C-alpha positions in Angstrom: 28.0 -38.9 23.0 24.4 -40.4 21.2 24.2 -36.4 19.1 27.2 -38.3 17.2 26.3 -40.8 16.1 23.2 -39.5 14.3 22.2 -39.8 10.5 23.4 -37.0 8.4 23.3 -36.5 4.2 27.3 -36.2 2.7 26.1 -34.6 -0.8 28.8 -34.6 -3.6 30.3 -31.0 -4.1 27.0 -31.1 -7.1 24.2 -31.6 -4.9 23.8 -35.3 -5.7 23.6 -37.9 -2.5 26.6 -39.8 -2.1 25.8 -41.6 1.3 25.1 -41.4 4.4 27.1 -40.7 7.3 27.8 -40.3 11.0 27.9 -36.7 13.1 30.8 -37.8 14.1 32.6 -38.7 10.4 30.8 -35.0 9.4 32.6 -32.7 11.7 35.9 -34.0 11.1 35.0 -33.3 7.3 33.7 -29.9 8.5 36.6 -29.0 10.7 39.2 -30.8 8.3 37.8 -27.8 5.3 36.5 -31.2 2.8 33.0 -30.2 3.7 30.4 -27.6 4.0 26.8 -27.8 6.1 24.1 -27.4 4.1 21.2 -27.9 7.1 21.8 -27.7 10.0 19.8 -30.5 12.5 18.3 -28.5 16.2 21.4 -30.5 17.9 24.3 -29.4 19.3 27.6 -30.7 20.4 29.3 -28.6 24.3 31.8 -28.1 25.0 34.4 -25.4 26.9 35.3 -22.8 25.3 32.5 -23.9 21.7 29.3 -24.8 21.1 29.3 -26.9 18.1 25.4 -27.4 16.2 25.5 -31.2 14.2 24.8 -31.1 10.5 21.8 -33.0 9.1 24.0 -32.4 5.5 26.7 -32.0 4.6 28.5 -30.7 0.9 31.7 -32.2 -0.4 33.7 -29.3 -1.4 35.7 -30.7 -3.9 34.2 -33.6 -6.5 33.7 -36.9 -5.9 34.3 -39.0 -8.8 31.9 -42.3 -8.1 31.1 -45.0 -10.2 27.9 -46.3 -10.5 27.3 -49.3 -8.8 24.3 -51.2 -10.0 22.4 -52.8 -7.7 22.2 -57.1 -7.2 18.2 -58.4 -6.4 17.5 -59.9 -4.3 14.8 -60.9 -1.7 15.8 -58.2 1.2 16.5 -55.2 -1.3 12.5 -55.9 -2.7 11.5 -56.3 0.6 13.2 -52.9 2.2 11.9 -51.0 -1.2 8.3 -52.1 -0.7 9.1 -51.2 2.8 7.7 -54.9 4.0 3.9 -54.6 2.6 2.1 -56.7 0.4 2.3 -54.7 -3.0 -1.6 -56.3 -3.7 -3.1 -55.6 -0.4 -0.7 -53.3 1.2 -0.9 -55.3 4.3 1.9 -54.3 6.2 3.8 -57.8 7.4 7.0 -59.2 9.2 9.6 -60.3 6.8 8.9 -63.8 7.5 4.9 -63.6 6.5 6.7 -62.2 2.7 7.4 -63.6 -0.5 8.9 -62.6 -3.7 6.0 -62.2 -6.4 7.2 -62.1 -10.0 4.8 -59.7 -11.4 5.1 -61.6 -14.8 5.0 -64.8 -13.8 8.5 -66.7 -14.7 7.0 -68.9 -16.6 6.4 -67.0 -18.8 9.4 -65.4 -19.5 9.7 -63.4 -16.1 13.2 -62.5 -15.2 14.2 -61.6 -11.5 14.7 -58.2 -12.0 13.8 -55.1 -9.9 11.5 -54.4 -12.6 9.7 -57.5 -11.7 9.3 -59.1 -8.2 7.1 -57.7 -5.8 6.7 -58.1 -2.3 3.4 -60.5 -1.5 2.0 -61.2 0.5 1.3 -65.6 1.1 -2.3 -65.6 0.1 -1.9 -62.6 -2.4 0.7 -65.2 -4.3 -1.5 -67.2 -4.1 -4.3 -65.9 -5.6 -2.3 -64.7 -8.4 -1.2 -67.7 -9.0 0.9 -67.5 -12.8 -0.6 -64.8 -13.5 -0.2 -61.3 -14.3 -1.4 -58.7 -11.5 -4.1 -57.4 -14.3 -5.4 -61.0 -15.0 -5.9 -61.5 -11.8 -8.2 -59.0 -11.3 -5.1 -57.2 -9.0 -4.0 -53.7 -9.0 -0.3 -53.0 -7.8 0.3 -50.7 -5.4 3.0 -48.8 -7.1 5.3 -49.7 -10.4 8.2 -51.4 -9.2 11.7 -49.9 -9.7 15.4 -50.9 -9.4 16.8 -49.0 -5.0 19.0 -46.4 -5.3 20.1 -44.3 -2.3 16.9 -42.0 -2.8 14.5 -44.8 -2.8 16.4 -45.9 0.3 15.7 -42.8 2.1 12.1 -41.9 0.4 10.2 -43.0 4.4 12.0 -39.9 6.7 12.0 -40.2 10.6 13.1 -37.8 12.4 14.7 -34.8 11.7 15.4 -36.3 8.4 12.4 -34.0 6.9 15.3 -31.4 5.7 16.6 -34.7 3.2 13.3 -34.0 1.6 14.6 -31.4 -0.6 18.2 -32.8 -1.7 16.7 -36.0 -2.4 14.8 -37.1 -6.0 12.0 -39.6 -6.3 
Protein backbone atom coordinates (compact mmCIF):
# COMPACT_ATOMS: atom_id res chain seq x y z
CA UNK A 1 0.00 0.00 0.00
CA UNK A 2 3.07 2.28 0.13
CA UNK A 3 2.61 3.13 -3.55
CA UNK A 4 -0.86 4.56 -2.90
CA UNK A 5 0.59 7.04 -0.40
CA UNK A 6 2.93 8.59 -2.99
CA UNK A 7 2.62 12.31 -3.68
CA UNK A 8 0.82 13.35 -6.85
CA UNK A 9 0.76 16.90 -8.21
CA UNK A 10 -2.80 18.07 -8.93
CA UNK A 11 -3.29 20.70 -11.64
CA UNK A 12 -6.35 22.78 -12.39
CA UNK A 13 -7.96 22.42 -15.83
CA UNK A 14 -5.76 25.35 -16.93
CA UNK A 15 -2.59 23.43 -15.94
CA UNK A 16 -2.09 25.68 -12.91
CA UNK A 17 -0.72 23.74 -9.90
CA UNK A 18 -3.36 23.43 -7.18
CA UNK A 19 -2.04 21.09 -4.53
CA UNK A 20 -0.36 17.81 -3.77
CA UNK A 21 -2.53 14.81 -3.09
CA UNK A 22 -2.03 11.10 -2.49
CA UNK A 23 -1.96 8.57 -5.31
CA UNK A 24 -5.02 6.93 -3.76
CA UNK A 25 -7.05 10.16 -4.01
CA UNK A 26 -5.71 10.82 -7.51
CA UNK A 27 -6.86 7.37 -8.71
CA UNK A 28 -10.32 7.97 -7.23
CA UNK A 29 -10.57 11.28 -9.12
CA UNK A 30 -9.45 9.59 -12.35
CA UNK A 31 -11.90 6.68 -12.07
CA UNK A 32 -14.77 9.08 -11.31
CA UNK A 33 -13.92 11.02 -14.46
CA UNK A 34 -13.00 14.19 -12.57
CA UNK A 35 -9.31 14.14 -13.57
CA UNK A 36 -7.00 12.91 -16.31
CA UNK A 37 -3.42 11.70 -16.09
CA UNK A 38 -0.74 14.10 -17.36
CA UNK A 39 2.35 12.13 -16.24
CA UNK A 40 2.73 8.54 -15.07
CA UNK A 41 5.21 7.22 -12.49
CA UNK A 42 7.14 3.98 -12.80
CA UNK A 43 4.93 2.35 -10.16
CA UNK A 44 1.99 0.05 -10.81
CA UNK A 45 -0.90 -1.08 -8.62
CA UNK A 46 -1.59 -4.71 -9.43
CA UNK A 47 -5.06 -6.18 -9.06
CA UNK A 48 -6.23 -9.65 -10.10
CA UNK A 49 -7.63 -8.24 -13.37
CA UNK A 50 -5.74 -4.99 -13.98
CA UNK A 51 -2.35 -3.38 -13.72
CA UNK A 52 -2.99 0.29 -12.98
CA UNK A 53 -0.13 2.77 -13.51
CA UNK A 54 0.20 5.22 -10.63
CA UNK A 55 0.05 8.86 -11.81
CA UNK A 56 2.69 11.46 -11.00
CA UNK A 57 0.65 14.43 -12.25
CA UNK A 58 -3.11 14.70 -12.73
CA UNK A 59 -5.23 17.50 -14.16
CA UNK A 60 -8.81 18.25 -13.19
CA UNK A 61 -11.32 18.06 -16.05
CA UNK A 62 -13.32 21.07 -14.85
CA UNK A 63 -11.84 24.38 -13.78
CA UNK A 64 -11.97 24.95 -10.02
CA UNK A 65 -12.01 28.57 -8.93
CA UNK A 66 -9.66 28.82 -5.97
CA UNK A 67 -9.54 32.08 -4.03
CA UNK A 68 -5.99 33.39 -3.72
CA UNK A 69 -4.70 33.04 -0.22
CA UNK A 70 -1.84 35.08 1.06
CA UNK A 71 0.45 33.01 3.19
CA UNK A 72 1.14 34.64 6.53
CA UNK A 73 4.78 35.14 7.42
CA UNK A 74 6.11 32.75 10.05
CA UNK A 75 9.45 31.52 11.33
CA UNK A 76 8.69 28.01 10.09
CA UNK A 77 7.70 29.30 6.65
CA UNK A 78 10.89 31.35 6.29
CA UNK A 79 13.06 28.40 7.32
CA UNK A 80 11.24 26.12 4.86
CA UNK A 81 11.54 28.66 2.06
CA UNK A 82 15.28 29.03 2.70
CA UNK A 83 15.82 25.27 3.02
CA UNK A 84 17.15 25.53 6.60
CA UNK A 85 20.22 27.25 5.13
CA UNK A 86 21.82 30.46 6.36
CA UNK A 87 21.29 32.95 3.55
CA UNK A 88 24.51 34.78 4.42
CA UNK A 89 27.10 31.96 4.65
CA UNK A 90 25.27 29.04 3.00
CA UNK A 91 25.60 26.66 5.95
CA UNK A 92 22.72 24.17 6.33
CA UNK A 93 21.72 23.84 9.99
CA UNK A 94 19.07 22.41 12.28
CA UNK A 95 16.00 24.55 12.92
CA UNK A 96 17.12 25.28 16.48
CA UNK A 97 20.47 26.68 15.27
CA UNK A 98 18.91 29.24 12.90
CA UNK A 99 17.51 32.69 13.59
CA UNK A 100 15.34 35.01 11.53
CA UNK A 101 17.20 38.10 10.35
CA UNK A 102 15.69 41.25 8.87
CA UNK A 103 17.49 42.34 5.69
CA UNK A 104 16.55 45.95 6.49
CA UNK A 105 16.79 46.05 10.30
CA UNK A 106 13.61 46.66 12.29
CA UNK A 107 15.24 49.72 13.87
CA UNK A 108 15.41 51.26 10.38
CA UNK A 109 11.80 50.54 9.54
CA UNK A 110 12.21 46.99 8.21
CA UNK A 111 9.01 44.98 8.40
CA UNK A 112 8.36 41.31 9.23
CA UNK A 113 7.55 40.38 5.62
CA UNK A 114 8.54 37.57 3.26
CA UNK A 115 10.70 39.98 1.26
CA UNK A 116 12.59 41.32 4.31
CA UNK A 117 13.25 38.19 6.41
CA UNK A 118 15.84 35.47 5.90
CA UNK A 119 17.14 32.43 7.74
CA UNK A 120 20.50 33.18 9.35
CA UNK A 121 22.91 31.31 11.60
CA UNK A 122 23.69 32.99 14.92
CA UNK A 123 27.28 34.01 14.03
CA UNK A 124 26.16 35.67 10.75
CA UNK A 125 23.23 37.38 12.45
CA UNK A 126 25.58 38.75 15.12
CA UNK A 127 28.15 39.83 12.51
CA UNK A 128 25.50 41.62 10.42
CA UNK A 129 24.19 43.32 13.56
CA UNK A 130 22.07 46.43 12.93
CA UNK A 131 23.18 46.89 9.31
CA UNK A 132 22.05 45.86 5.86
CA UNK A 133 23.99 42.99 4.26
CA UNK A 134 25.79 45.46 1.94
CA UNK A 135 26.90 47.63 4.86
CA UNK A 136 28.17 44.52 6.67
CA UNK A 137 30.09 43.36 3.58
CA UNK A 138 27.87 40.28 3.20
CA UNK A 139 25.84 39.07 0.23
CA UNK A 140 22.56 37.19 0.27
CA UNK A 141 22.52 33.77 -1.41
CA UNK A 142 19.14 34.57 -2.97
CA UNK A 143 16.59 37.36 -2.89
CA UNK A 144 13.88 36.64 -0.29
CA UNK A 145 10.40 36.18 -1.80
CA UNK A 146 6.93 35.18 -0.63
CA UNK A 147 6.26 31.44 -0.78
CA UNK A 148 3.76 29.68 -2.99
CA UNK A 149 3.14 26.08 -3.99
CA UNK A 150 6.00 26.53 -6.45
CA UNK A 151 8.56 27.48 -3.84
CA UNK A 152 7.51 24.62 -1.60
CA UNK A 153 8.23 22.21 -4.42
CA UNK A 154 11.43 23.59 -5.85
CA UNK A 155 13.64 20.98 -4.15
CA UNK A 156 12.25 18.06 -6.12
CA UNK A 157 13.38 14.59 -5.14
CA UNK A 158 12.54 11.04 -6.14
CA UNK A 159 10.43 10.90 -9.29
CA UNK A 160 8.90 14.36 -8.87
CA UNK A 161 11.26 15.63 -11.57
CA UNK A 162 8.30 15.00 -13.89
CA UNK A 163 6.53 17.82 -11.98
CA UNK A 164 9.13 20.38 -13.07
CA UNK A 165 7.52 21.19 -16.41
CA UNK A 166 4.26 22.07 -14.61
CA UNK A 167 5.85 24.32 -11.97
CA UNK A 168 7.10 27.83 -12.55
CA UNK A 169 9.71 29.12 -10.09
